[in-house]
Structure formats: C-alpha cells, structure tokens
ROMAR-85109 format. One record per residue (C-alpha): residue number from 0; chain; x, y, z. Coordinates in Angstrom, 1 decimal. Layout:
BEGIN
{pos = NUM	unit = A	x = X	y = Y	z = Z}
...
***
This chain:
BEGIN
{pos = 0	unit = A	x = 0.0	y = 0.0	z = 0.0}
{pos = 1	unit = A	x = 1.4	y = 3.4	z = -1.0}
{pos = 2	unit = A	x = 0.9	y = 6.3	z = 1.4}
{pos = 3	unit = A	x = 1.5	y = 9.9	z = 0.7}
{pos = 4	unit = A	x = 0.6	y = 13.1	z = 2.6}
{pos = 5	unit = A	x = 1.8	y = 16.6	z = 3.5}
{pos = 6	unit = A	x = 1.9	y = 17.8	z = 7.1}
{pos = 7	unit = A	x = 1.0	y = 21.4	z = 7.4}
{pos = 8	unit = A	x = 1.4	y = 23.5	z = 10.6}
{pos = 9	unit = A	x = -0.9	y = 26.4	z = 11.0}
{pos = 10	unit = A	x = 0.8	y = 29.7	z = 11.9}
{pos = 11	unit = A	x = 0.7	y = 30.7	z = 15.5}
{pos = 12	unit = A	x = 1.3	y = 34.3	z = 16.5}
{pos = 13	unit = A	x = 3.9	y = 36.5	z = 14.8}
{pos = 14	unit = A	x = 6.2	y = 35.3	z = 12.1}
{pos = 15	unit = A	x = 9.9	y = 36.1	z = 12.2}
{pos = 16	unit = A	x = 10.7	y = 37.7	z = 8.9}
{pos = 17	unit = A	x = 14.2	y = 39.0	z = 9.3}
{pos = 18	unit = A	x = 17.2	y = 37.2	z = 7.6}
{pos = 19	unit = A	x = 17.9	y = 33.8	z = 9.2}
{pos = 20	unit = A	x = 20.8	y = 31.4	z = 8.7}
{pos = 21	unit = A	x = 20.6	y = 27.8	z = 9.9}
{pos = 22	unit = A	x = 23.9	y = 26.0	z = 10.6}
{pos = 23	unit = A	x = 24.0	y = 22.2	z = 9.9}
{pos = 24	unit = A	x = 26.7	y = 19.6	z = 9.8}
{pos = 25	unit = A	x = 27.2	y = 15.8	z = 9.6}
{pos = 26	unit = A	x = 25.7	y = 15.4	z = 13.1}
{pos = 27	unit = A	x = 22.5	y = 17.1	z = 12.1}
{pos = 28	unit = A	x = 20.0	y = 14.2	z = 11.9}
{pos = 29	unit = A	x = 16.5	y = 13.2	z = 12.4}
{pos = 30	unit = A	x = 14.3	y = 16.1	z = 13.4}
{pos = 31	unit = A	x = 17.3	y = 18.5	z = 12.8}
{pos = 32	unit = A	x = 17.3	y = 17.5	z = 9.1}
{pos = 33	unit = A	x = 13.6	y = 17.9	z = 9.0}
{pos = 34	unit = A	x = 13.6	y = 21.3	z = 10.5}
{pos = 35	unit = A	x = 16.4	y = 22.5	z = 8.2}
{pos = 36	unit = A	x = 14.6	y = 21.1	z = 5.2}
{pos = 37	unit = A	x = 11.4	y = 22.8	z = 6.4}
{pos = 38	unit = A	x = 13.1	y = 26.2	z = 6.7}
{pos = 39	unit = A	x = 14.5	y = 25.7	z = 3.2}
{pos = 40	unit = A	x = 11.2	y = 24.7	z = 1.8}
{pos = 41	unit = A	x = 9.4	y = 27.7	z = 3.2}
{pos = 42	unit = A	x = 12.2	y = 30.0	z = 1.9}
{pos = 43	unit = A	x = 12.6	y = 31.3	z = 5.4}
{pos = 44	unit = A	x = 16.4	y = 30.6	z = 6.0}
{pos = 45	unit = A	x = 19.7	y = 30.1	z = 4.2}
{pos = 46	unit = A	x = 21.3	y = 26.8	z = 5.2}
{pos = 47	unit = A	x = 25.0	y = 26.8	z = 5.8}
{pos = 48	unit = A	x = 27.2	y = 23.8	z = 6.5}
{pos = 49	unit = A	x = 28.3	y = 20.3	z = 5.5}
{pos = 50	unit = A	x = 26.1	y = 17.5	z = 4.3}
{pos = 51	unit = A	x = 23.8	y = 16.4	z = 7.1}
{pos = 52	unit = A	x = 23.5	y = 12.9	z = 8.6}
{pos = 53	unit = A	x = 21.5	y = 11.7	z = 5.5}
{pos = 54	unit = A	x = 19.1	y = 9.6	z = 7.5}
{pos = 55	unit = A	x = 16.7	y = 7.7	z = 5.3}
{pos = 56	unit = A	x = 13.5	y = 8.6	z = 7.1}
{pos = 57	unit = A	x = 11.3	y = 7.6	z = 10.0}
{pos = 58	unit = A	x = 12.8	y = 4.8	z = 12.2}
{pos = 59	unit = A	x = 11.2	y = 1.7	z = 13.5}
{pos = 60	unit = A	x = 12.8	y = 0.0	z = 16.6}
{pos = 61	unit = A	x = 12.6	y = -3.7	z = 17.1}
{pos = 62	unit = A	x = 13.6	y = -5.8	z = 20.1}
{pos = 63	unit = A	x = 14.7	y = -9.4	z = 19.5}
{pos = 64	unit = A	x = 12.6	y = -11.7	z = 21.7}
{pos = 65	unit = A	x = 15.4	y = -13.9	z = 23.1}
{pos = 66	unit = A	x = 18.3	y = -11.6	z = 23.5}
{pos = 67	unit = A	x = 16.4	y = -8.3	z = 24.1}
{pos = 68	unit = A	x = 18.8	y = -6.6	z = 21.7}
{pos = 69	unit = A	x = 17.2	y = -3.6	z = 20.2}
{pos = 70	unit = A	x = 17.9	y = -2.1	z = 16.7}
{pos = 71	unit = A	x = 16.4	y = 0.6	z = 14.6}
{pos = 72	unit = A	x = 16.0	y = 0.8	z = 10.8}
{pos = 73	unit = A	x = 14.5	y = 3.3	z = 8.4}
{pos = 74	unit = A	x = 11.0	y = 2.2	z = 7.3}
{pos = 75	unit = A	x = 9.4	y = 5.2	z = 5.7}
{pos = 76	unit = A	x = 10.9	y = 7.7	z = 3.2}
{pos = 77	unit = A	x = 10.7	y = 11.4	z = 4.0}
{pos = 78	unit = A	x = 10.9	y = 14.0	z = 1.4}
{pos = 79	unit = A	x = 11.7	y = 17.8	z = 1.1}
{pos = 80	unit = A	x = 8.6	y = 19.7	z = -0.1}
{pos = 81	unit = A	x = 10.3	y = 19.9	z = -3.5}
{pos = 82	unit = A	x = 10.1	y = 16.1	z = -3.8}
{pos = 83	unit = A	x = 13.8	y = 15.4	z = -3.1}
{pos = 84	unit = A	x = 14.5	y = 12.5	z = -0.7}
{pos = 85	unit = A	x = 15.5	y = 14.1	z = 2.6}
{pos = 86	unit = A	x = 18.7	y = 12.0	z = 2.8}
{pos = 87	unit = A	x = 19.9	y = 13.7	z = -0.4}
{pos = 88	unit = A	x = 19.2	y = 17.3	z = 0.7}
{pos = 89	unit = A	x = 22.2	y = 19.6	z = 1.1}
{pos = 90	unit = A	x = 22.6	y = 23.1	z = 2.4}
{pos = 91	unit = A	x = 22.5	y = 25.9	z = -0.1}
{pos = 92	unit = A	x = 25.9	y = 27.1	z = 1.1}
{pos = 93	unit = A	x = 28.0	y = 23.9	z = 1.3}
{pos = 94	unit = A	x = 31.0	y = 24.1	z = 3.6}
{pos = 95	unit = A	x = 33.4	y = 21.2	z = 2.9}
{pos = 96	unit = A	x = 35.7	y = 21.8	z = 6.0}
{pos = 97	unit = A	x = 34.4	y = 20.5	z = 9.3}
{pos = 98	unit = A	x = 36.8	y = 21.4	z = 12.1}
{pos = 99	unit = A	x = 35.6	y = 22.1	z = 15.7}
{pos = 100	unit = A	x = 38.8	y = 24.1	z = 16.4}
{pos = 101	unit = A	x = 38.4	y = 26.5	z = 13.4}
{pos = 102	unit = A	x = 34.6	y = 26.5	z = 13.0}
{pos = 103	unit = A	x = 34.3	y = 27.3	z = 9.3}
{pos = 104	unit = A	x = 30.6	y = 26.7	z = 9.3}
{pos = 105	unit = A	x = 30.1	y = 29.4	z = 11.9}
{pos = 106	unit = A	x = 32.4	y = 31.8	z = 10.2}
{pos = 107	unit = A	x = 30.6	y = 31.3	z = 6.8}
{pos = 108	unit = A	x = 27.2	y = 31.5	z = 8.5}
{pos = 109	unit = A	x = 28.0	y = 34.8	z = 10.2}
{pos = 110	unit = A	x = 29.4	y = 36.2	z = 6.9}
{pos = 111	unit = A	x = 26.2	y = 35.2	z = 5.1}
{pos = 112	unit = A	x = 24.0	y = 36.6	z = 7.8}
{pos = 113	unit = A	x = 25.8	y = 40.0	z = 7.7}
{pos = 114	unit = A	x = 25.4	y = 40.0	z = 3.9}
{pos = 115	unit = A	x = 21.7	y = 39.4	z = 4.2}
{pos = 116	unit = A	x = 21.2	y = 41.9	z = 6.9}
{pos = 117	unit = A	x = 23.0	y = 44.6	z = 4.9}
{pos = 118	unit = A	x = 20.6	y = 44.0	z = 2.0}
{pos = 119	unit = A	x = 17.5	y = 44.9	z = 4.1}
***
C-alpha cells in the first residue's frame, strides 16, 4: 500500500521575517534534518554547513525476543517539499571543511547573515 501526505502546521502568532541562517553539519540528523529542510522549503532561511547525517526517514525500533537486543532501521521515506529525498538534501551554502577548532561553518554562517542583513 502506498501512502502519501503533507503535514501542514498552522501559523501561531507573529512570524519572524528577518534574515535567518541555519547551521548544519554531519551530526544534524532526524528532526534536525527535517527542521532544516522545512526552513529551506518555506524559503525562510539560508542553510550553511556540511552535508547532514543523511538519514533515510522515520525509524522503527525492534527488540529481538530472546536476546532483548534492540535495533532501529528506516522504514518510511521522508521528502523535502520539492520532492527530493531528505537524505539527499544539502545546504544551499555547502562548507566542505568540518573542524571544531576552526569552525568554518560558523564563520561562513556569520558572513552570510551579515550580507543578508545589509541588503535589508
């Protein structure tokens, strides 16, 4: 059986409309990937960073009856609003270098935000 749907959230209160940059990296997974893709899909933020975790969708956890060992596996594909599989989605400003000591993602993100603020 094929299932397909959109989930829509109704606006609540005021909407932030100033420039926004969302920083992501290879550790951004699960809901973090979903939130980043959501901001991108709404055209509300510029994403800056490396490729994300690339998780394949919603997870199902199973426990083996004899050993009680638990494991999780993706069972449901999740897509960007543009139809792209979420695991293939990349930030619009891709930063190749990932180094905690010299946070290139943060530096590029601040530079991009300053650029966007100066345009307003």
